N, C-alpha and C positions, 0 to 999 in steps of 0.2 A: 704610711693607713697597710702598705702589707701587710706591714706582719699582724697587725691587730686580724686583715682578711685572714688570714692564711692561723692563725691560733682560734679565730673562729672554725675553719671548717674542719680544723682538726678535735676544738671541741665534739664540734656534730657528731662527727666518726667515731668518738670515743664516747658519748654519749649514746649512743645507736648499740657498739655493740655491747657496752657495760648494760644498758636497757632490757637487750636481746637476751645476756646471758641469766640478770636478777631474773626474767620473766621466765626461763628456761628453768629455773629453779622455782619457780609458784610451779604457774601453770599459764606456759605456754598456749598448750593445744587450746587451751580454753579459752584464751585471747583473742588469738585467729578465726576459731571456727566463729568466735560472735562476733566478728567484719561484718559489716553494712556493707557491701559494695554498692557500688555508686551504678548508675546506669549502664548500662551495655552495648544495648542501641541506640544507635547514632541515625538520626533522618539521615538517606541514603539519595541523593541526587536519582529523578527518575530518567532511565533509559529508554529509546526508542531503539529496534537491532532490527536488522537486515534479515534475511534469509540464512544469508553464514554464519550470525553471530555476534557479528561486526557491529559498530555505530552508528547509528544515522542522529540520533541528536540526543543531547543530554539539558538536563536541567541544573540551576541552581538547587540549594536546600530554601528552608524559610527567611534565615540568617543571609543572602547571597553565597555561599559559599559553593564551591566545587565539590563532594566528599562521593566521588563513584566505588562501589562496591569492589571488594575485589578479594579473591583466596588464597592461600601461597600456592596452589596453580596457577592460578593467572599470570602470576609475577615468574620472568624468569631465575632462575634458583641460584645464576651466578651473582644476580644482586643479592640473593639471600643469606648465600653463603659469606659475600662479603661485610656486607650490613655484620651479621653476627661474629665475625671474625675483626673485624670494629669498633662494637657497642658490646658483649657478650661475649666470648669466646664461650664461659662453658654456660652457655642460656642453657644447652641442652640434659645439664645435669644439675643445675643447682637450683633448691629451693622456693628460688624468690630472692633470696637473697647471697650476697658471692659472697661471705668470710671473710677468704680466703684476698680477692682484689681492693677489700674495704681496710683492710689489714697491713694488704700492699701499699694502700694509696698515702697513711699515716706514716709509714714509716719514711716511702721515699719524700713525701715532705716536710718531715722531721731530719731527715736526714741532706737534702740540697736546699735547704730553707724557701721552700716554694712547692705552690701543689704540682704534682710532676704529670698524676695521671687520677682518677677519681671513680669509684667504684658502682655509683650508679647501674646498675642491671637494664637489659630492657622488658623486665618485667615491673620494676619501679619507674620506669619510663610513661607507661600505659598508663601506671595509676596516675603517675604527674602530669598527666593531658585527660585522663578520665575525669580528674576533678581541678582542673586547669589550677594546682596547689601553687606554693613557693616551693622551693628548691635549696635556697639555705639554712632559714629557720629550723632551730632542731625541732619543733610541733612538728612543722611540714615530712621532713625526714624520717621523724618518729611511723608517721603517718603510713607515706609512700613501700615505709618498708611491712607494717601493717597489713597495707593494704596489699602488699604484692605476694605477701607470706598466702593470702587469702585466697588470690586470685589462681596460683599453683594449684592448690586442694580445689579450689571446683571449679577452676575452667580447662589445665590441664596446657601443656605447649604450643599446642596447633590453636586453639580460638585467643591466645595471648598473642600470638605473629599476627595473627588476622585484625583483631584489634590493634598492631600497631602500623599495621599496610595501610591500615583506611581511617586512622585516625592522626598519623602523626603530620605534624606544622612543614610545609612544605614551601612558606612566604604568598604573600599577601593570602586570598580566599582559597588556596589552595589545600586540602586534607587529601592525604591519602597517596601512594605510588600511582596508583592508575591516574588522578589527574593530573600527576604530576609533571608523567610521564606527556600527558597527550596535549599538555601547556605548552612544555619546554621543550618538546622532542618530536611532538604531532604524531606518536604514535603505541599501542597500549605495550604495556608493560613486558608481555610476553618475551620479547627478544630485543636484550638492552646490549649494546656494545660494554665494552671494559671504559671508555671514560663514561659514557652514561647513565649505566650505573654505581661508576662509583662517583660522582655530582650526586646523583640521589638518596646517596649514602650521607655524603657529606649537609644538604642543605638542612634536616632537622635541626642539628646541635646549635644550629641559631641561624633561625627561617627569614629575617628579615634581614638580616646583615650579609645577608651570603646569598638572598638575591639575586637571580642571573640575569637579569631585565632592569636593576636598579646596582645594580654592584659588583659588574663582572670581574673584575679582578681577585676580588675578595672572595665569589665563587672559581674564583680557575685555582686560587691557589691553599682554599679545603678540598678540590676536587686532587691540587698534587698530592697532599696530606696524607689520603687513602690511598692514590696509587703506592706511593710508600709505602706505604704497611701493609698492602699485601704484594708485594715485591717479596718486605719482610718473611712473610707468613707463608709464601711459597703459592699464592693463589692464583699469584700473575707471574708471568716469566717481565727478567729487567727489559727485555724487548717487546714483548704485547704494551709494559705502563709505559715505554717510551716512546711511543704507536700512539697511545696513548694521550698525552700529554698533547701533544700535537691535533688533537683534535680538538676545533672552535669550543670554549664553552657555551652555546646560547645566548644571544643579548635581547631574546625581547619572547615574549608570548606568545605563541598562537591560538588560533580560532579552535574553538571547541567544533565539536560536525554538529553542522546544523543543516541535514540534508529530513526532505521534505516534511517542511516545517506545519504544514498546517496538518498533512494526516497523523500526526505527532501530538500537535495541541488538540483535536480528536479523542486520537486512542488516552491520551491526557485526560482527559475531560470524561471519557465513559467510565476509566476506572482510575480515581485520585489518589486511591491510596493505592496501588503498581509501583512496582521500582524497577520492572523491565518487561516491557510489551513488542513480546517479539511479532515480528511482523513478516512478510511474503515479499518483502519491495527489496531489485534485484541493485545494489549497494549500486553497483558499476553502472548502470543505465539510470539511474536515478540522479547520479551524477552528471552523464553525460546528456543528460535532456534537459536540466532547469536552464545548464548558459545556453542553450539551443534557443531557451522560449525566451530567457529575456531578450539575446542575444535578435532575436523574430520581434520584439513588438520594438525597443528600439528604432529597427530598420522601417513597421508599421508608424509611428507616431507616438506623440505623445496620448500619457495616460492612458496607453490602450495594454490593457493585459492578458495574457496567455494560460490555457489551463490543457493537461494531458492525460492522460488514462489512458496504460498500456496491462494487458489481464491477457493471462494464459486463458482460452476460454475452455481449455479440456479438464481442469482442475479448478476452474475459476481463481486462481489470484491474483492480483494487483501484484502485478513486477512494479508499477512505476506511478506515483500520482502528483502531477505538476501543480497548487493551486492558485494560479499568479506566476505573473513573468518577473516577481522579487518580493520575496516577503517584508522584507524592509523600505521596499523603492513608496512612499506614502507620495508620491505624486500618482504612483497608476494603481494608489488603496490595495497594493499587495498585501495587504492584512487578509483581505478578503478571498474566501476557498471558491471559488469558481468550479469547481468540480461537484461542487455541493448547492449551486447559486442555479434557482430558479428562472430560464430564459425559453426565450420561443427555437420552435429548433426551425422553425421553418420549409426547407422539404424533405429533411431527415428523415421525417414518422412515412416516404412515400412506399419507398420497397415491404414495409409492414400492410399497408396497404392491396398495393400489387398479389402479395400470397398468401394473405386474404381470400382476396378476390379468385389464385388458381383455386385456392383451398376449398372455395365454394358453389366451384360448378358457372363461374360467371361467366370467368373469359381465363381464355391461354395465352400464353408470348405470343402464339402467331397471329392471336386473335385482331381482328380489326376498329377501330375505336375514328369518331368523329374528333381531330380538336379542333374546333369552331365557337365563334361567342356563341357562347349560353348562358342562358339566366334559373337561377333556380328557386322557385317563389319570388321572392327578394333581392336573393345573391346573388350577383354575377361577378366571378372571379376571374379574371385576367390572367394572361401568363405572363414570366416575366418580364422578355422581351417585348407583352404585346405585341406579339407578331403569333401567326396561328400556321400548324400543316397541313388543315386538311383529315384525307382519310390516311389513318398511319397505324402499325403494329402495337398491338402492344410494350412489346419488349423493348423498342426505341422511344415511344413514349417516355419508358420509367428512364431509359440511358438521357434522354433530354432532360426531364425533368418534367414536364410537361404538366399547368395545375389541371387546363379542363377535363382531359379525358382522368385525374386521381378525383378530381370531385363526383364528375358523374361513378365510379366504382365504390365510392363512400359512399354517394347516395344510395344505390342503391344498397350495401352491406348496411347500413346505419351507424353514422357518427357513437350509438353504443357499443355496435358489435366493435372497433376498434378498440375504444378507449376497455373496452375488457377484455380485449386482450397483449393491450404494452399491460394492465395489470398482471394479465399469466408469465409475461416476460418479466414478473419481481419490479416493472417499476409504478410510481406513485405519481401519477402527474398531478397537474395543478390548475384544475377548472376554473375561464370565469365563470360567475354567476348568471344564474339560468342553464338550461335546458342544454347539453355540446350542440353545435349545428356543428354543420359543412367545414367549416372553418379550422375543424382539428386540424383537419388533413395536409391542411399547408401551414401550419404550426401557429394554429387560433387556439392553444394554451403552452402550460407554464410544461418544463421538464429540465432535469439536471443534466451535466455531463456525462453523472457514473450513472446514472438509466439509460439514455442511450445507449451508452458503450453493452452494457450488459442487452440490451435488446437485437443490438446487431452479432454479439457473442455466440445469443440465441442464435438468430440466420446462420452462426458456423456453423454451432451443431445441429443443423439438421432440421433447425424447430426446435428443438427442446430448450429449453429454460435452462440458467445455473447463477446460482446469486455471486458475481462477484466480491470479493473481502479483501482487504489486506492483513487480516490479524490469520494466524497461524489455529491451524485446526478447530476453525469456527464449524456451527453447527447450520449445515446447511439445509434448508429448505427441500424439502422433496422436488425434485423436476419434474415439470409441468409442459407440456407439450404446449406450443403457441403457434405452431404449425407446420401444415406435416412435414415427412422429410423431400418429398415430388414439391409441394410448393417452395420448398426450401432452395431446395438444390435451381427451381427455376430461376427465383432469385438472384442465389450467387449466381451463378451462371452468365444472367445480364450484365447483372454490376459488375464481370468479372473483362466484362469488353470495353471499359471505360477506359480511355486510352491515357496513361501517366499527364500527370503536369511538364510542361517544357524544362528538360534538363533531370526530370527525374529518375530513378532506378526502374528497368525493369521487374517481373517476377509477375509468379501468380498473386491476385490479389485482387479482393470485389471491395467497392469503395462506394461511396456516396459524400453530396456534400447536400450544404443548406447553407441559406442564406434568408434571416429574418428578413421582417418589414421594418424596413425603414433603417437597412446597413446598419444595425444594431448589431448583428451577430453573424461570425461564420463558424461554419460549422464543418468538419472531415470526419469522417465514420471509416475503419475497412478491415479487412483481416482476410486470414490467408487461412488455415485446414489446422491449424495452433492458435496466431494468436490474432487479436482484437486493439483498436485504437482508436481511440476519438479525440477532439481534439476543436478548444472553441477558444472565438480569438475576436476579444469584443472589446469597451468600457464596462467596468464594472459597476456604474451607476445608471448603465444601461442609455448611455444618450448613443444619438445615431453615429457614426463609420462614414463618410460618404465614399462612396466607389467601394468599399470593401463589399467581398465578392467572396462565398466559399472555397467555387473553384479556386477561386486568386489567389486566395492566400492561407486558408487552412490547409487546402490542398498540398500544395506544395512540403507544409511543416509535418505534414502526418506524411509523404513519402519520407523525407528526412527522418521524423520517429521510428517509423517502422525500419532503415537504415543503419540506427541506433542500437540495435536487438544485434546487431551480428551476426546471424542469423540469418541463413540462404530463405527466401518464402517458401514453404512449402505447397503443393500443386493440392490441388481440394480432387474429392473422392468423385470417381467417377458418376453417373446418377440412378440412380434406383432403377429396377429395371421395370415397374410399374410408372414410370415418365413416359409422355406420349412423346416423342420427339417426331414431328412432322412437321413440313410446309401448310399455308392457309386453305390451300385449295382441300389436302388430305385431313381436316379438319371434319367431325362432327357437325351435320348445317346450323345447327344451333351456336355452334364457338366461333363461327367465322366472323362476324359481326358483332358486337356489343350492343345488347338489346339495352333500352330504357329498363327502369327502375317496370313501370305501368307493364312492363311486358313480360319480362322476369321474371317475374314474383306474381303474379295477377294470377289471382284464387278466387274472383267472384266471376269469371264466365262459368254456367254451368258445366259447359262441356270443356274446360281447364282439366288437364294431368290430376289424377291426385291416387299418391303411396295409399293402399287399399290395407297393404300388408306388405314390411311390418307398422303398426300406426308409429305416431311421432311420441317417445318418452320411454318404448318399449323396453326389456329387460330378456335378452333371448339367452337360449341353449342351443348353438347351432348344431353342435353335433360334428361340423366342418363343411355342413351344406348352408347356406342360406338361400331359404324363399323369397321371390319377394315377388307382390300381384300388382296389377297396376289396374287402374278405372279408370273410363273417362280421358279425353286428349286425344290428336289426333299421328296415329304411325308416321312413321319409326319414331322409334325414343332411345336417347340415350339417356344410358345411367352412369353415373357417378358416384363411385366412392371416394368419400373423404377427399373430392376433391378431381382425382384419377379418374379414368374412360375404366366402367367394372362391362363395360358393353354399348356397344353403336348397332347406329339399324332394325331396334328392336321390331316388333311387330307386334309379337306373342303377348299379351298381359300376363303372362306367366310365367317368371323365369327362376330355375335356382343355377346357386356359382355353390365354389367351395369358400370358403370362410371362414379360420379356426381361429383368428391372433383374435384374442380379447380384449378388450377397451370400447372406448365411442367410438360412435357410428358415424357417420352422414352421408345419409343416401340423397340425391339428387335426381330426378326426372326429367326432362327437358324432352317435351314431343316434339313436333314437324313445326312447327308456326311460333316456335323460338318459350312458348308457357311453359313454369317449372313450380314445381312441390319439393318438400325438402321435409324429410324425417330423423330425427336426434334419436338412434337406439341406442343401446348397452348391450355388447356379445359379453357374454358371461364364460366361464374356463364351462 
């Protein structure tokens, strides 16, 4: 039997040589040039990459294989040198068929009575891989010769080497050196040890019989033969080979990276034909937060899920996105991406309400407001703890997250204005049927964690919106003004005075929690001068979590997430010069106590104050000077520009102010009885 196989191999070798010589006499060039190449481009595994280019997650191709694209520059040169020295030492010079090696193989077989070496080149191996053709039949060998010669002419050496690096089999469903390196060593093939490189050289020759995870001894023996050959060729010293032999051959396959799975699925769904999806995700941070989310969920209870978003609000880059407590945890509905699920925000919208009230001249942080049982038509909200504080400062009402004061402010602002500014921040709230009511201020609508984090990013940026995105180089919409810098600073200053949870780290941070009706959602959002973090905890199916409060479970996770940033929290900027930093007695009379909507917005009385000039909706070229004319009302007047005092104690009904800043300007006049009038104008350059 051995003799028959030997004769067959010799016949194939001689047939190839004679066939080629015969063609050379006729029209070898025409024969080669007429070769139809098989498809050279194979489906590659989609990859999602971190901001540093490292692999976050990979997917198999449609037939279930791992085939991750690599160029020669992506692979350790030591491996390439060892591969060529072992498989095809004249790869750089032969035309696709190494006639010297073929004749040598025939001569050695005749002399030794057995096959000692083969004559197949790396190019011929690529030809066999591309066509998945036979290796022993002479027809198959002839086809490989023809295809190898044609590929050398049309593709060149680098392209052929790249095809081998991507298509060589390494056992099981692994194709290509990157997939093999990640599966067996858990790392990219950019830097390989001699032992690792030798194993990867040996496996494609017999990938199933040498699979390290199933035939470890065979893999080890094959690696040893490669190392011995490398010593003989001078690529390794005897000491290096001896050290490599002591390295254990991996006995199992490692899992491929699977970080940020929900975000990865989203990017792949948005661009299914793309093979590489570059993100802004910080791999170290993502790797630290995913187990933190899983641990937090386990500690809280059954079927609990957790979602976290971390972003750089100066650039809009999302640095980490955790959609659940465990992507594969069916008991927690881990497949549901809770960063994009619509849930009730509870009290998390209150900072925006207070900021708008500051902007509209309705209140100041030192303004006094009543916290007592009230009815707003048929709507009678209650505080979360069913207790009331009486007369309280606006700043303290926000810090204590009281419900009655924020509903009063929302009534004065109108829910429509609140929703409009949510949309200006880039949010897309989901409203119940019918006209929005005052309950929106207390969470009576649906928002996502991504959107809520984006709102807090706007607060952190001095009231200017920014679109948060995990995609590198996205098309950001133009920033929009959500709050004035003065109002945003006032809100930030209030929230930054909240004490951290017990045992949490200290440092500059403005933060707010929220709990939805029925304890279904626990929220915590916070920011410093650089980063913003949003946290949600609850059940994916929306069932209650008895006893769960944002401050109790989401707050500690917020601070723990900030700690994983490994950056010292950055202090906030000082207040804008126009911020009014005074105590309540020093405020203008109308701002000392919050007036009800009927008083603050009354325009029905004939003697109510009016802005005679400029009229509402006007577009003005001020030339650096803004003229304001008042009619009716009882002096002294307070005049506000974008919520900041422009003049107090004003008794004249005409005044001129320096104003050259272009853009939209909200003017508010309040008379001695607390009655107000407003005009929105646009100042042109």
